[in-house]
C-alpha positions in Angstrom: -5.3 -28.5 17.8 -4.0 -25.0 16.9 -4.0 -26.0 13.2 -7.6 -27.2 13.4 -8.6 -23.9 15.1 -6.8 -22.0 12.4 -8.7 -23.9 9.8 -12.0 -23.1 11.5 -11.1 -19.4 11.1 -9.9 -19.7 7.5 -12.7 -22.0 6.3 -15.7 -22.1 8.6 -17.5 -25.4 8.5 -14.5 -27.4 7.2 -14.4 -31.1 8.2 -11.5 -33.3 9.1 -10.6 -35.6 6.2 -8.8 -38.8 7.1 -7.8 -39.4 3.4 -6.0 -36.0 3.4 -4.2 -37.0 6.6 -3.1 -40.2 4.9 -1.9 -38.3 1.9 0.1 -36.0 4.1 1.7 -39.0 5.8 2.6 -40.4 2.4 4.2 -37.1 1.4 6.2 -37.0 4.6 7.4 -40.6 4.1 8.4 -39.7 0.5 10.5 -36.9 2.0 12.2 -39.3 4.4 12.8 -41.8 1.6 14.3 -39.2 -0.7 16.5 -37.8 2.1 17.8 -41.2 3.1 18.3 -42.2 -0.5 20.4 -39.0 -1.0 22.6 -39.4 2.1 23.0 -43.2 2.1 22.4 -44.2 -1.5 22.7 -47.8 -2.7 26.2 -47.2 -4.1 27.6 -46.0 -0.8 30.5 -47.8 0.8 29.0 -51.0 2.3 30.5 -50.5 5.7 29.5 -46.8 5.9 25.9 -47.7 4.8 25.8 -50.5 7.4 27.0 -48.2 10.2 24.4 -45.6 9.1 21.7 -48.3 9.3 23.0 -49.4 12.7 23.0 -45.7 13.9 19.3 -45.3 12.8 18.3 -48.6 14.4 19.9 -47.8 17.7 18.4 -44.3 17.9 15.0 -45.7 17.1 15.2 -48.5 19.6 16.6 -46.5 22.5 14.3 -45.7 25.4 15.8 -42.2 25.6 18.1 -40.1 23.4 21.6 -41.6 23.2 24.7 -39.7 24.1 27.0 -39.1 21.1 29.8 -40.7 23.1 27.9 -43.9 23.4 27.1 -44.0 19.7 30.7 -43.2 18.9 31.8 -46.2 21.0 29.2 -48.5 19.4 29.8 -47.7 15.7 33.4 -46.6 16.0 35.5 -43.5 15.3 36.0 -44.3 11.7 32.4 -43.8 10.7 30.8 -41.9 13.5 31.3 -38.3 12.4 30.4 -39.0 8.7 27.2 -40.9 9.7 26.3 -38.3 12.3 26.6 -35.5 9.7 24.8 -37.4 7.0 21.8 -38.2 9.3 21.7 -34.9 11.2 18.6 -33.7 9.4 16.5 -36.6 10.7 18.6 -37.3 13.9 20.0 -34.0 15.2 22.2 -33.6 18.2 20.8 -31.4 21.0 22.7 -29.1 23.4 23.3 -31.9 25.9 25.1 -33.9 23.2 22.3 -36.4 22.8 21.1 -37.8 19.5 17.4 -36.9 19.1 14.7 -37.6 16.5 13.1 -34.8 14.5 9.7 -36.4 14.7 8.0 -39.6 15.7 7.0 -40.1 12.1 10.7 -40.8 11.3 10.6 -43.9 13.5 7.2 -44.9 12.0 8.7 -44.6 8.5 11.8 -46.7 9.4 9.8 -49.4 11.2 7.1 -49.5 8.7 4.4 -48.4 11.1 1.6 -45.9 10.1 
């Protein structure tokens, strides 16, 4: 809403363009795809990549942010810190030691929803 009000001030009479919104969504998704491709590229150790995918799936499926201790128990000590660090841009840990999601669009991207 604030951005729309700012646009009214910058460009009086502007109209909302659904195609521009879709283009923005595509550019955000490109950013996520690039980021994930960089942190968990195809050539990554298979077990590390699988644990990273499991980490993302669990965070996305959880009804509420997971505690890092729970995630550590699920994916194991061996990969937890590496995966947590690699995915921290999209799935940061908050001050209560819970794994959060930077934005709902991350889940939409990973689940193929738009």
